[in-house]
C-alpha positions as CSV (number, residue, x, y, z in Angstrom):
1,M,5.1,17.8,18.9
2,K,4.4,15.4,16.1
3,K,6.2,12.1,16.2
4,L,7.9,10.3,13.3
5,E,5.6,7.3,13.8
6,D,2.6,9.6,13.2
7,D,4.2,10.8,9.9
8,I,4.7,7.2,8.8
9,Y,1.1,6.4,9.7
10,S,-0.1,9.4,7.6
11,F,2.2,8.3,4.7
12,G,0.6,4.9,5.0
13,F,-2.8,6.4,4.3
14,I,-1.3,8.1,1.2
15,L,0.0,4.8,0.0
16,L,-3.3,3.2,0.7
17,E,-5.2,5.8,-1.3
18,V,-2.8,5.1,-4.2
19,L,-3.4,1.4,-4.0
20,V,-7.2,1.5,-3.8
21,G,-7.6,4.3,-6.3
22,P,-10.7,6.3,-7.0
23,S,-13.1,3.4,-6.9
24,I,-12.9,3.0,-3.1
25,A,-12.2,6.7,-2.5
26,K,-15.5,7.6,-4.1
27,R,-17.4,5.0,-2.2
28,E,-15.9,5.8,1.1
29,A,-16.2,9.2,2.8
30,S,-12.4,9.3,3.5
31,V,-9.3,7.2,3.4
32,L,-9.7,6.5,7.1
33,N,-13.1,4.8,6.3
34,A,-11.4,2.8,3.6
35,T,-8.8,1.6,6.1
36,V,-11.4,0.7,8.6
37,Y,-13.2,-1.2,5.8
38,I,-10.0,-3.1,5.0
39,H,-9.2,-4.0,8.5
40,K,-12.8,-5.1,9.3
41,N,-13.5,-7.1,6.2
42,I,-10.3,-8.2,4.6
43,I,-7.2,-9.9,6.1
44,L,-4.4,-7.8,4.6
45,Q,-3.0,-10.6,2.6
46,F,-2.3,-10.1,-1.1
47,T,-5.2,-12.2,-2.4
48,G,-7.7,-10.5,-0.2
49,F,-6.4,-7.0,-1.0
50,L,-6.8,-7.7,-4.7
51,Q,-10.6,-7.3,-4.2
52,I,-10.2,-3.6,-3.6
53,L,-7.0,-2.8,-5.4
54,D,-7.2,-0.3,-8.2
55,Q,-7.8,-2.1,-11.4
56,V,-5.3,0.0,-13.3
57,L,-2.6,-1.0,-10.9
58,Q,-3.6,-4.6,-11.2
59,A,-3.4,-4.4,-15.0
60,T,-0.1,-2.6,-15.1
61,C,2.0,-3.8,-12.1
62,C,3.5,-7.2,-11.4
63,K,2.2,-9.1,-8.5
64,E,5.5,-9.2,-6.6
65,S,5.9,-5.4,-6.8
66,L,2.4,-4.9,-5.6
67,S,2.9,-7.3,-2.8
68,I,5.9,-5.4,-1.5
69,V,3.9,-2.1,-1.6
70,I,0.9,-3.7,0.1
71,S,3.1,-5.1,2.8
72,I,4.8,-1.8,3.6
73,T,1.5,0.0,3.5
74,N,0.0,-2.4,6.0
75,K,3.0,-1.9,8.3
76,C,2.7,1.9,8.0
77,I,-1.0,1.9,9.0
78,S,-0.5,-0.4,12.0
79,T,-2.4,0.7,15.0
80,K,0.7,0.0,17.1
81,S,3.0,2.9,16.6
82,W,6.1,1.0,17.8
83,S,5.6,-1.6,15.0
84,R,5.6,0.9,12.2
85,P,8.6,0.9,9.9
86,S,11.2,3.7,9.8
87,I,11.2,6.1,6.9
88,E,14.3,4.4,5.7
89,D,12.6,1.0,5.6
90,V,9.6,2.5,3.7
91,L,11.9,4.1,1.2
92,W,14.0,1.0,0.8
93,N,10.8,-1.1,0.2
94,L,9.4,1.3,-2.3
95,Q,12.7,1.4,-4.2
96,Y,12.8,-2.4,-4.2
97,A,9.3,-2.6,-5.5
98,S,10.2,-0.2,-8.3
99,Q,13.3,-2.3,-9.2
100,V,11.1,-5.5,-9.2
101,Q,8.6,-3.7,-11.5
102,T,11.4,-2.5,-13.8
103,T,12.7,-6.0,-14.1
104,A,9.3,-7.4,-14.8
105,D,8.7,-4.7,-17.4
106,G,12.0,-5.6,-19.1
107,D,11.1,-9.3,-19.1
108,H,7.9,-8.5,-21.0
109,G,9.5,-6.2,-23.5
110,V,7.7,-3.1,-22.2
């Protein structure tokens, strides 16, 4: 039987694919390869992740919102199943990132 931790891990890959966009997805054979690339070559800190982050996201999203999504994605794809967040934590963080983005958009008159 599939565990919830496995579902969170799989969802983390979906989030990762959204974050890196088609540029990495085309260069890599799969999202798993993209994740291996990230873990081998980049410390998952916000500044390092910007090197492979989708350019459209970089241009349209505020840094704080992206940082929240990157952080929860990193937690979801942890190799240690016990350290992965609950689905409630994932949803809360994504909703918070959305609120941060909405606030940033309002501040810029978008």
